[in-house]
N, C-alpha and C positions, 0 to 999 in steps of 0.2 A: 365401165364407162373407157371410152375410147378417146384417148386425145389426139386432137388434130388440131395443129398450131397452124397459125396464120404464115403461110410461108411462100415462098414461089411457084412450088409445088402443089396443084390441087390432088386431092386423092378421090377415088370411087369406089364404092361398094361392090362385091360381086356375088354371086351363089351360082352353084348348079346342082348337080343331085349328088355329087360327092365332097365339093368343097364349097368352102364359103372365106373371103377376105378382103383384103385393102389394097388396092394397086396404085401407085403413083399415075396420075391420068397422062401424063405425058408420055409414058412408057408403055400404055394399052394398047399397044400396035400388035402386029402380025407376032414378029417375035417372041412378046410376051404371051400371045394369045396360047400359045401350045404349053407352055406354063403353067398357065392359069389352069387349064384342061387337067392337067398331069405334070404335077410341079417335079415328079423325081424325074420327068424326061432331061432335067439339066445333067444329071448322072449320066446322060448317054452321048454327051456332046465330048469333042474333040479335045477343047480348050477347055479343060478342065484339072485342078490340081487339087486332089484330096489332104487337107491339112491335119486333119483328127476323125478318126474312125471308132467309136466305143458302142458298146450295147444301148447307150440313151442317145448319144448324139452323132452328126457327121457335118464337119464343117470342110467346106470346099471354095476354093476361089474358082471363078468362071467366067468366059467371056462371053458376053453376049450382044450382037448386033442392036443398035438403036439407032434413031434418026440422024443422028450427027457422028454414025461410024461405030465400031466396035468400042466396047466398056468393059473394065474388071470390074465384077461385083463378088461381096461374099455371101456364100448360100448356106444357111445352116438348117439340118432337120433336128427338129427336137421330138423325141419319142418316149413316151412314158403309158405305163398301165393305167386306165382309167380304173375309178371305185364307182361301182353300183350307184346311180343316184348323187354323185357329184355334181356342183354346180362350180366348182373351181374351175378358174381361169387359166389355159397352157400358159405354161414357161414362155413360148413363143410371144404370145399376147403381150404379158407383162413386160417383157424386154422390148416390145414395140412401143408400151406407154413409156418406158423408162426412155427411151432415144428421146421422145419428143418431150419429155419431163426437163430432158439435160439440155435438149436445145433452146426450151423454154427459159431456161435459168443461164442462157448464154454458154454452154459448156458445149464444147466444141464434141462432137461427137459424127460418126458416117451418119450420112441422109437414109433412112430406111425409103426403101421400095416397093416391098410386097410382103403382106403377111399372108395366109394362107393354112385353114385349120381343115382338118380331113371332118367332115360331118356324117361322114358314113359308117364308122366303125365305131360299134356300141363299146368297144372292151380297150380298146388302144389309141390312145389322143397321139396323133401326126402332125406336126405343124412345120411350116416351113417360113425360112425369114431370110429376106433378099436386101442387102444393103448393099451402096455402093463403096468401092475400094477405095481408102483414102490412098492416094500414091506417095505420099510424103511423110509416110508413119510406118513405125517399126512397133513390135510389143515390147512391153517391160521386159518378157522373159528374154527377148533377143539380145536386150541389153546387158540385163546380167549376166546370162551365159558368157558374152564377150567380157564382163567384168572379172568372171570367174575364170577364164582361160587365158586373161591378159592381154587379150587382144584391143586392136584401136576400135574406139565405140562409134556408132554409127550416127552420134548426135557431137554438136559441138562443144559437150562439156567434158569436166572428169566425174569419177565414178561419184565421189563424195558430194558435188555439187547436183550433180543429177540426184541423188537418193534424197539430198537437203529439199531440192524444188520441188520432188514428187511429193513428199512428207507433207508440204505447204499446200499442194494441190489437194491433196487429200482431204486435208483440215478445212481447205475454203469448199470444199462440195459438201464435208457434214456440216458446216455452219450455214450452207444452202439449203439445208433438209435433206441434200441425196445422198443415200447411202447403197451402195453397189451389191451387197450382200453375196457376190461372187468374184471377189477381188482377186484375181489371179492374173499372173504376169502374162498370160497369153491372153487375156480380156481386156487389157487396157493397152490403147495405143498412145505413141509420143511423136511428135512431130521432130522430122528429121534437118 
């Protein structure tokens, strides 16, 4: 099941011979048509910064021209070997649903733009997720690194207050029935 919340952005479903997915309708324009036809074309752009590259995932920050001018996005590639006959949904698909579940429960999260699944490869699941970059946020890892190095924090709190508030946030999320399951410092954004 795909969660599609009532939001200011309508979404549309698309499919071609290699890919299927969901894209925010207000961005379904020329700049995004190339990406929908070949999601990895993002990696050939000049305005890209690779954040993480491993055997299973790639995370990048990219600039894409929109109707309102250039915008920054996070682009993630999920890659995993498929088990023959498996009907399990991709991690990208689960992440997409998790984002909407958080938004439905009024938990702030970057706005999803596009989910693309490669439907042509029978042995490898390659999926692509594009979300808006929240300009006023940093990762928890950034904050913890600065605490460890005794550098000023990018937030208006001391380390103890921040950690206490982060613990309270986590508890409230769990009480709301949301469990992250990949709760690492690099996967959680904090408003600055």
